[in-house]
Backbone as a printed PyTorch tensor [residue, N CA C, xyz], in Angstrom:
tensor([[[  0.8640,  -1.1670,   0.0000],
         [  0.0000,   0.0000,   0.0000],
         [  0.9070,   1.2250,   0.0000]],

        [[  0.6070,   2.1450,  -0.8710],
         [  1.3550,   3.3950,  -0.9430],
         [  0.4430,   4.5320,  -0.5120]],

        [[  1.0340,   5.5780,   0.0420],
         [  0.2500,   6.6960,   0.5460],
         [  0.9310,   8.0030,   0.2000]],

        [[  0.1150,   9.0020,  -0.1460],
         [  0.5880,  10.3610,  -0.3680],
         [ -0.5320,  11.3060,   0.0360]],

        [[ -0.3340,  12.5800,  -0.1680],
         [ -1.3450,  13.5750,   0.1680],
         [ -1.4200,  14.5880,  -0.9560]],

        [[ -2.6330,  14.9950,  -1.3110],
         [ -2.8430,  16.0010,  -2.3510],
         [ -3.8220,  17.0320,  -1.8170]],

        [[ -3.3880,  18.2620,  -1.6860],
         [ -4.2020,  19.3660,  -1.1650],
         [ -4.8520,  18.9960,   0.1630]],

        [[ -4.0700,  18.3500,   1.0320],
         [ -4.5490,  17.9990,   2.3660],
         [ -5.3950,  16.7400,   2.4380]],

        [[ -5.6050,  16.0760,   1.3030],
         [ -6.4280,  14.8630,   1.2610],
         [ -5.5170,  13.6430,   1.1580]],

        [[ -5.5960,  12.7100,   2.1190],
         [ -4.7610,  11.5090,   2.0330],
         [ -5.2030,  10.6180,   0.8720]],

        [[ -4.2290,  10.1080,   0.1200],
         [ -4.4900,   9.2140,  -1.0030],
         [ -3.7620,   7.8990,  -0.7550]],

        [[ -4.4590,   6.7860,  -0.9240],
         [ -3.8890,   5.4490,  -0.7460],
         [ -4.0790,   4.6680,  -2.0320]],

        [[ -3.0760,   3.8830,  -2.4210],
         [ -3.2100,   3.0570,  -3.6120],
         [ -2.2250,   1.9010,  -3.5520]],

        [[ -2.4870,   0.9370,  -4.4300],
         [ -1.5520,  -0.1630,  -4.6300],
         [ -1.6100,  -0.5690,  -6.0930]],

        [[ -0.5060,  -1.0710,  -6.5760],
         [ -0.4510,  -1.5280,  -7.9500],
         [ -1.2240,  -2.8310,  -8.0820]],

        [[ -1.8780,  -3.0010,  -9.2070],
         [ -2.6490,  -4.2150,  -9.4410],
         [ -3.0040,  -4.3380, -10.9100]],

        [[ -3.6730,  -5.4190, -11.2480],
         [ -4.0410,  -5.6500, -12.6450],
         [ -5.1630,  -4.7090, -13.0940]],

        [[ -5.2710,  -4.5470, -14.4050],
         [ -6.3490,  -3.7230, -14.9760],
         [ -7.6740,  -4.4400, -14.7740]],

        [[ -8.7810,  -3.8030, -14.7550],
         [ -8.9690,  -2.3720, -14.9260],
         [ -8.7420,  -1.6300, -13.6030]],

        [[ -8.3580,  -0.3760, -13.7190],
         [ -8.1600,   0.4800, -12.5680],
         [ -9.5160,   0.8240, -11.9580]],

        [[ -9.6470,   0.6950, -10.6690],
         [-10.8890,   1.0650,  -9.9820],
         [-10.5490,   2.0260,  -8.8510]],

        [[-11.5350,   2.7320,  -8.3720],
         [-11.3100,   3.6860,  -7.2950],
         [-12.5170,   3.7890,  -6.3940]],

        [[-12.3040,   4.4070,  -5.2480],
         [-13.3840,   4.6170,  -4.2940],
         [-13.1720,   5.9410,  -3.5850]],

        [[-14.2480,   6.5760,  -3.2630],
         [-14.2180,   7.8020,  -2.4910],
         [-14.8840,   7.4850,  -1.1610]],

        [[-14.1450,   7.6280,  -0.0770],
         [-14.6410,   7.2270,   1.2390],
         [-14.6790,   8.4510,   2.1460]],

        [[-15.8100,   8.6460,   2.8030],
         [-15.9820,   9.7430,   3.7460],
         [-16.1550,   9.1840,   5.1410]],

        [[-15.5180,   9.8000,   6.0910],
         [-15.7740,   9.4750,   7.4880],
         [-16.6690,  10.5890,   8.0210]],

        [[-17.8650,  10.2280,   8.3800],
         [-18.7990,  11.2210,   8.8930],
         [-19.5670,  10.6390,  10.0730]],

        [[-19.9780,  11.5030,  10.9430],
         [-20.7470,  11.0960,  12.1010],
         [-20.7770,  12.2230,  13.1120]],

        [[-21.3720,  11.9530,  14.2390],
         [-21.5310,  12.9830,  15.2770],
         [-20.1850,  13.5620,  15.7100]],

        [[-19.1490,  12.7580,  15.7550],
         [-17.8270,  13.2570,  16.1430],
         [-17.2590,  14.2390,  15.1310]],

        [[-17.6540,  14.1180,  13.8880],
         [-17.1070,  14.9470,  12.8250],
         [-17.9170,  16.2130,  12.5740]],

        [[-19.0240,  16.3700,  13.2650],
         [-19.8780,  17.5350,  13.0540],
         [-19.8350,  18.4390,  14.2800]],

        [[-19.7990,  19.7320,  14.0320],
         [-19.9150,  20.6790,  15.1310],
         [-21.3300,  21.2700,  15.1040]],

        [[-21.5780,  22.2470,  15.9270],
         [-22.9210,  22.8170,  16.0280],
         [-23.4230,  23.3480,  14.6840]],

        [[-22.5260,  23.9840,  13.8970],
         [-22.9330,  24.5770,  12.6160],
         [-23.2680,  23.5260,  11.5710]],

        [[-22.6070,  22.3650,  11.6290],
         [-22.7960,  21.3640,  10.5780],
         [-23.6340,  20.1700,  11.0180]],

        [[-24.1660,  20.2070,  12.2190],
         [-24.9710,  19.0920,  12.7210],
         [-26.1370,  18.8080,  11.7730]],

        [[-26.3470,  17.5630,  11.4690],
         [-27.4200,  17.0610,  10.6120],
         [-27.1680,  17.2700,   9.1190]],

        [[-26.0570,  17.8900,   8.7260],
         [-25.7490,  18.0520,   7.3040],
         [-25.5450,  16.6810,   6.6680]],

        [[-24.8460,  15.7900,   7.3640],
         [-24.6040,  14.4440,   6.8470],
         [-25.9190,  13.7430,   6.5350]],

        [[-26.8720,  13.8420,   7.4180],
         [-28.1700,  13.1920,   7.2010],
         [-28.8800,  13.8130,   6.0010]],

        [[-28.8040,  15.1230,   5.8700],
         [-29.4520,  15.7880,   4.7390],
         [-28.8320,  15.3280,   3.4180]],

        [[-27.5150,  15.2090,   3.3630],
         [-26.8440,  14.7350,   2.1530],
         [-27.2460,  13.2960,   1.8600]],

        [[-27.3470,  12.4800,   2.8880],
         [-27.7520,  11.0810,   2.7150],
         [-29.1390,  10.9940,   2.0800]],

        [[-30.0360,  11.8550,   2.4690],
         [-31.3880,  11.8200,   1.9250],
         [-31.4010,  12.0930,   0.4270]],

        [[-30.4920,  12.9230,  -0.0550],
         [-30.4130,  13.2140,  -1.4820],
         [-29.6430,  12.1630,  -2.2580]],

        [[-28.7100,  11.4780,  -1.5950],
         [-27.7860,  10.5800,  -2.2810],
         [-28.2480,   9.1280,  -2.3280]],

        [[-28.9170,   8.6410,  -1.3100],
         [-29.2830,   7.2300,  -1.2230],
         [-30.5950,   6.9860,  -1.9660]],

        [[-30.5950,   6.0470,  -2.9290],
         [-31.8470,   5.7290,  -3.6340],
         [-32.9320,   5.2520,  -2.6560]],

        [[-34.1870,   5.5040,  -3.0010],
         [-35.3050,   5.1540,  -2.1120],
         [-35.3070,   3.6800,  -1.7210]],

        [[-34.9290,   2.7810,  -2.6110],
         [-34.9860,   1.3500,  -2.2940],
         [-33.8660,   0.9180,  -1.3360]],

        [[-32.8530,   1.7770,  -1.0910],
         [-31.7810,   1.4390,  -0.1600],
         [-31.9480,   2.1530,   1.1680]],

        [[-32.8610,   3.0940,   1.2650],
         [-33.0420,   3.8770,   2.4790],
         [-33.8350,   3.0770,   3.4970]],

        [[-33.3430,   3.0200,   4.7250],
         [-34.0850,   2.3040,   5.7700],
         [-34.3180,   3.1530,   6.9600]]])
């Protein structure tokens, strides 16, 4: 596993066979929100998660 940083964002990768794939991972939760941003994560989830996956 190799690691670097670009504009303050940690990037991790490893060499492997084609095709190249990627993932964008967010860490979010009550610990990551302050008073101003509380419930923003939930609001984004409501717009992003398809109705059949929402529980």
